[in-house]
MARZA-852457 format. One record per residue: x, z, y of N, C-alpha, C in turn; residue in three letters. Coordinates in steps of 0.02 Angstrom, whole numbers, plus 50000, padded with zeros to 5 digits. Each point is the difference from the previous one (the first is absolute). Layout:
<recs>
XZYXZYXZYALA;...
</recs>
This chain:
<recs>
514844894150412499634998650049500225002550055MET;499604997750054500285004050075499605005750021GLY;500075004050034499725005650023499334999650027SER;499874992750036499294999050041499494996949929ASP;500484997249944499444996849948499915004749963ALA;500615005249978499715005849966499475004950036LEU;499875000150061499455004250043499394994949990ALA;500044994650007499534995149979499805001549950ALA;500284999849945499745000449923499725007349981GLU;500205003650032499635007149999499445001950020PHE;500044996850070499264999550042499454996549962ASP;500084995149968499634997349945499885003649937ALA;500335006349995499655002949950499715005650002GLN;500045002650067499605005750041499485003549978ARG;499514995250000499335002049992500005001249924ALA;500324995849965500005003349922500375005749994HIS;500405002050024500455007149998499515004350010LEU;499785000550061499495003750027499455001549960LEU;499744995249967499355001849945500375004149935SER;500504999249992500215001949947500365007050011ALA;500255000750055500165008550028499535003950014ALA;499324996250036499425003850022499465001649928TYR;500174995449944499655003049950500345004549957ARG;500644999750006500355005349963500075007450033LEU;499905000250061499915005350046499495003750015THR;499654995550023499305000750033500055002450065GLY;500734998250034500025003250058500354994950048SER;499474998450065500414993550039500765001550011VAL;499905006350030500785003350021500474997449951ALA;499925001749937500604997949952500104995049988ASP;499414995849998499974991949979500504997850047ALA;499755001350073500514995950039500695001450002GLU;500295008249999500615002749987500384995749929ASP;499644999649961500054997549933500364993550006ALA;499494994050039500264993750010500525000550037VAL;499985005250041500694997950066500575002349969GLN;500095005349948500715002249961500024994949951GLU;499504994749972500214994749957500384995650047ALA;499724998050058500274994650044500835002950025TRP;500015006050004500815003350016500404999049942LEU;499585000449936500565001049938500034991049981ARG;499634995650018500284993549999500424996850052LEU;499855001650046500374998350069500655003249969ASP;500355006149984500565000949970500294996549945ARG;499644999549941500314997549942499944991250015ALA;499504997850029499994992250010499734996149945GLY;499964993249985499494998249965500614996149944SER;500355001450009500554997249935499895003349947ALA;500064997149954499695003049906499355001050007GLY;499495000250045499294999949983499694993949984ILE;499674999549936499624994449995499414999650024ASP;499615005149986499395000350025499855006050068ASP;499924999150043500065002950074499275004249990LEU;499624996349969499275004350017500045006449943ARG;500154997949949500145004549947500435005949998ALA;500534998850046500585003750013499805005050049TRP;499584997650040499665005050064499575004149983LEU;499674997149954499475004549965500015006049954THR;500594999349961500425006149970500275003750039THR;500324997050052500295004650052499555005550031VAL;499434996250023499385002150029499655007649957VAL;499894997049923499955003949951500545006750003GLY;500585000050006500375005049997499895004750044ARG;500064996750058499825004350074499255003749994ILE;499604996549976499345003949999499925004349956CYS;500284999949940500105005149943500295005950027LEU;500564999350040500295006950018499445003850069ASP;499724994650019499335002850063499525003249965ARG;499894997349926499405003649976500155004849959LEU;500635001749993500195007649988499965003950045ARG;500264998650047500095004350081499155002150002SER;499664994550000499345001350016499705006349948ALA;500064998049951499795004249935500165007950025ALA;500685000150013500065007750025499665002350065ALA;499954996850051499705000650051499155001949988ARG;499824996149952499295002449989499805007149963ARG;500515001949973499945007249956499985003450074GLU;500114999750052499895005850063499604995550048THR;499744994949984499574996650056499175005050008TYR;499814999650074499355003349995499504995649985THR;499485002749964499404994049993500204996149943GLY;499654995750002499894993649964500544995350039GLN;500224995449944500554993450016499554993649962TRP;499964996550066499854994549995500524995550021LEU;500074992849973500394993150039499835000850066PRO;500624995850036499914997850062499534995149997GLU;499484999650059499594992850002500374995750040PRO;499734992649982500264995050044499324998150041ILE;500135001450066499124998350045500244993450035VAL;499574994850003499924994150039499554998950018THR;499744996050055499504997550040499484998049938PRO;499334999150032499574995349949500114992549994LEU;500155000450064500114992050028500304999650069SER;500324994050021500174998850043500754996049996GLY;500204996050052500524998750013500625004550017ALA;500564999549966500585005850028500584997349966ARG;500665003650014500544997049954500015001449918PRO;500264996249961499994999349942500505006549969GLU;499745007149975500395005749972500174999749932ASP;500545000549969499994999349931499615002849955PRO;499675008650044499795002849958499284997049978LEU;499704993850044499604997749982499814996649921ASP;500674996649995499944995649933500125006749959GLN;500215006950007500015004449949499165002449975VAL;499725000350048499315002449980499454992649982VAL;500384995050003499444994149958500025001049934ARG;500615003249972500195003249914499425005049995ASP;499594997549949499275006249963500495004149982GLU;500604999949985500425005249975500195007250041ASP;499874996850056500275005750055499425002350038ASN;499254998649958499475003450037500105007449990ARG;499755004250047499955008349996499985001749922LEU;499554998049974499685005749933500484996449946ALA;500424994749995500414998549950500595005450026ALA;500285000950077500585002550003499785007850003LEU;499545002249995499805008749986500055000849922ILE;499884995649954500174999949929500734999149992VAL;500334996350024500684998149986500365008050035LEU;499875002650043500195007550024499925005449946GLY;499634999149950499905004849942500584998849945THR;500374995550024500524997649938500625003550019LEU;500415000649953500775003750007500314994350044THR;500575001250030500364994150029500264995649969PRO;500225001549929500304995249945499394996849969GLU;499345002950000499394994049962499894995850071GLN;499935000850063499944997750039500344992450017ARG;500775002550007500384995150002500094995249930VAL;499995002449956499984996749926499244994749999ALA;499505002350021499544995550003499814995150056PHE;500065001750053499984996650062500614994650007VAL;500655001049976500494994950002499784995349957LEU;499805000649930499894999349939499504993549997HIS;499425003250008499324997550007499924996050068ASP;500175002650065499824998750049500674992950024GLY;500405000649980500624994850030500514998649960PHE;499884999149921500224998449957500895001949976GLY;500025007550029500745000249982500005002449936VAL;500624997149944500125001549945499915007849985PRO;500095001549939499955007249985500735001849988PHE;500334996549994500695002249996500315002350062GLY;499644996050049500395001650080499715007749996GLU;499134998849997499995006350029500245006249941ILE;500114999349955500445004749961500585002750022ALA;500314994550033500645002750033499745005050067ALA;499524996950031499915005150058499895006549985MET;499555001549942499705004249994500555005849953LEU;500464995349981500625003049949499475004249948ALA;499604994649962499854999449927500044994649963VAL;499695000749947499984993949949499474994950017THR;500164995649997499404993950010499455002049969PRO;500065003349926499315001149986499655006950037ALA;500485003950027499505005550033499804998150063ALA;500314995350029499854995750064499324996349982ALA;499974996549943499274996549983499425005049981ARG;500225005849973499525004649995499695003550072GLN;500505001250035499915001550066499494995650040ALA;500004994449990499664994650032499214999749955ALA;500095000949941499385000149963499315005950023SER;500495004250020499645007250005499774998150077ARG;500454997250057499645000850072499364994249980GLY;500204994149963499334995149980499415003249976ARG;500135004549951499365001349987499615005250052ARG;500295002250043499915006250063499564995950050THR;500484994350016499544995050045499494997349984VAL;499844999449946499524996649964499265002750032ALA;500125007349994499415003350028499845000150080SER;500394997150044499764999350056499424995850012ALA;499645002350042499304995550007500104992350020PRO;499614995649984500194991850020499725000350067PRO;500054996550035499994998550094499334997449982PRO;499635004350041499164995250014500124995550057ALA;499594994649987499894994850064499955001950051PRO;500634995850052500105002550071499115001150026ALA;499634994650010499425003950035499695005849966GLY;499904999749938499735007449953500305006050041GLU;500644999549997500465005150037499885000550069HIS;499954996550024500085000450074499085004050022ALA;499564997449954499455003150010499985006949990ALA;500255001749944500175006949959500115003350089ALA;500714998850001500345004450062499404999550072VAL;499724995850003499605000250065499475005849994HIS;499684997349923499465005149983500085007250008ALA;500705001549985500125008049986500155001950072LEU;500344995850055500085002150077499125000850032ALA;499604996549971499395001450025499545004149982ALA;500195001149934499765007949975500205005050028ALA;500605000550010500315006850040499824998750063VAL;499994996650031499615000350073499325000949997ALA;499604999949944499275002050000500035007749999SER;500635001749967499855009449983499585003449973GLY;499774994449944499615001549953500435001049925GLU;499935006049975500535001249935499714994749944VAL;499284999550002499674994949938500324992649996ASP;499914997850085500314992950011500824998549984ALA;500175005350008500704999649985500094999949926VAL;499705004049954500115000149932499684992949968VAL;499674997050048499534993249962500704995649992ARG;500314999650057500514993350003500765002749954VAL;499885006949979500625001049946499904999149948LEU;500374998649959500084999849932499855005049954HIS;499625000849942499985006349988500735003749969PRO;500384995649987500875004249979500475000650081GLN;499604999150048500415000750062500375004950016ALA;500544998750024500515005450020500294998050069THR;500265006750038500314998650073500785002849993PHE;500414996850020500755000449992500394999950084VAL;500135005050009500275000650094500895001449978GLY;500334996750042500735000750007500215000950055ASP;500115005350043500205002950061500665002049986ALA;500325004349941500525002550011500055005550046GLY;499345003749997500115006450037499994998050084GLY;500004994850024500044997550064499395000750037THR;499564999549966499204999350038499545003849938THR;499324999050035499315002249945500064994049956ARG;499745001749936499884995049954499785003949942THR;499824998049940499785004249942500565001949968ALA;500455005449995500535001849946500064998049946PRO;499364999649969500034998949931499424995250000ASN;500004996049927499534996349979499315001350000VAL;499604995650040499135002450002499784996049934ILE;499645003149959499664995449950499275000450006VAL;499674996250001499374998349973499534998650078GLY;499524996049988499474996150064499865005450047PRO;499745005549982499705005350057500555003850018ASP;500535003449962500575002550031500344995150061ARG;500064993949961500394996550054499604997750075THR;499344998349984499564998050047500105007350061ALA;499785006249976500145005550031500615002550038ARG;500564996949973500575000650022500004995050066PHE;499824994050000499984994750029499605002350090LEU;499505002449970499435002450057500375006650028LEU;500145003049961500465006650053500484998650036GLY;500514993449984500494997350042499724996250060LEU;499314997850002499624996850043499775004650054ALA;499785005149972499735006250047500735004050045ARG;500435001149939500595003450048500264994850053MET;500034993249991500384998250057499564993950036TYR;499375002049980499474995550038499664992549989GLY;499604999349959499824993949973500084993050033PRO;500094998550065500104993750049500755001049997HIS;500305006450008500914998750012500284997549916ARG;499795004649964500324998549928499774993049971LEU;499424997150028499784992749969500184994150047LEU;500745001650055500224996550045500344994549956GLU;499944998249942500634997549961499834990750000MET;500454997650001500154992049996499874997749927GLU;499664996249987500094994849932500704998049989PRO;500415001049954500744996349988499924998649948VAL;500584998049962500074997349933500645004049968LEU;499905004449959500385005349979500324997449919VAL;500564997650007500204996249944499694995849975ASN;499764995050052499554994649989499325001649977GLY;499695004850011499265002749976499835003250063ARG;499424998750013499585003750053500155007350019PRO;500095000650049500015008050007499995001150078GLY;500165006550024499905003950072500655001750036LEU;500174998550052500585003750045499785005850039LEU;500115004450001499715004050062500665000450042HIS;499984999250057500645001450050500125006850017ARG;499735003749988499985006050034499635001950062GLY;499925006650020499745002150041500205005750040ALA;500135002050050500025007050038499535006349982PRO;500215005650012499295005449991499725000750048ALA;499404999750004499414999750050499825007350016ASP;500285001550060500055007050035499205002050003ALA;499554994850019499355001350021499455002249944GLU;500074995249943499605001949931500475005249966THR;500695002050017500415004349941500214995149923ARG;499874994650016500104995249953500884999549990ARG;500105001349944500895000049983500284990850009PRO;500645000950007500254992449994499844996449930ALA;500034993350005500064997949931500494995949998ILE;500454999749954500674996849988499764993849970ALA;500624995650005499874994749994499964997549926ARG;499524996749961499894998949931499834994649976ARG;500074999149940499694992249972499525003749945VAL;499574996449983499205001649953500184994549961ILE;500195000149938499914994949933499625001649953ALA;499664994449955499315003349952500274994949953CYS;499975002749938499844996449938499304997949979THR;499784994749991499204998749990499874997349919VAL;499615004349968499574998149957499444997849987ARG;499664996149964499335000150001499664999050065GLU;500344997550045499594999250072500125008050038GLY;500265003349970499995009250039500585000250003ALA;500195004950050500755003450005500135004749948VAL;500614998649964500235003449943500415005050011TRP;500454999050049500565005350032500184998050074ALA;500015004650031500154999850082500705002350011ALA;500304997150034500695001850020500095002850078TYR;500115004350002500145002250078500865000850005ASP;500264996050039500734999449998500215002850093MET;500235004949998500155002550076500775003350022ALA;500404998949927500615003750027500394994550024ASN;500255000450064500204996450054500694995349967PRO;500505003149964500424996849978499864996349944ALA;499414999149978499714995449960499564993250017LYS;500055001050070499684992750035500484994550033LEU;500525001549971500374993750027499884993849980ARG;499444999349963499654993049973499454998950025GLY;499935002550075499374998750031500244995150062VAL;499804993849980500384992650050499595000350053ARG;
</recs>
């Protein structure tokens, strides 16, 4: 196969490979780098002897992502605050050039809540589960990748499967959007009771800024504590400035994007860092809110 034909064949697999790499790593940057590295390896090796290019590339991406997962696990030990996946943020609607990440977030397995649960797995469990259950890679190949027996690879996938089953099911799009809108309106009201009413009884708030800006360093548990924290942020930044957010899709679900704002010397309000707000909705209420403000994790804002 000529170089142009090989490149065309690879491009036809790009969205599939990005989806696999993103689900494996929870990182847009790592996913894009892994896919690029897979192309370089294919370009060097050529297609001779490859019977199933899609399967071959999926396995190569899996190996690359396993290394990146292990590296990320080491970084998390010294990370400041909570660790969340990198969000993929796209407009609600409107004509624009097709982005391979658009296809990635059409997959329900790549919604934020599912990725957060995947993040609790060990690198080996995550790779075994995602590659086998999500992309049909045989346990024999996964075992070779992990340097374990096929039985051990099967067990790792089983543990991953049981953990992922705990992820909350996605709410219908309309219900999700209504809950996010209700939360923003309640925070704008400045009333604790109003915010509590739109939060699930098991509500939590998770912030990820990596020490770069203000957010909750620890997970906030409970609707009352979550409401008071959100209103505290509104008072500090100024309600109107904080709520200057645009509706977007975060991993295919309605969320909010704040593009940031400079400090206001007149009112002595601090600067607001660019951030993405996402939610998980259960029973019509916000069950979890995620504040993602680490600039290193916002490469997926399109």
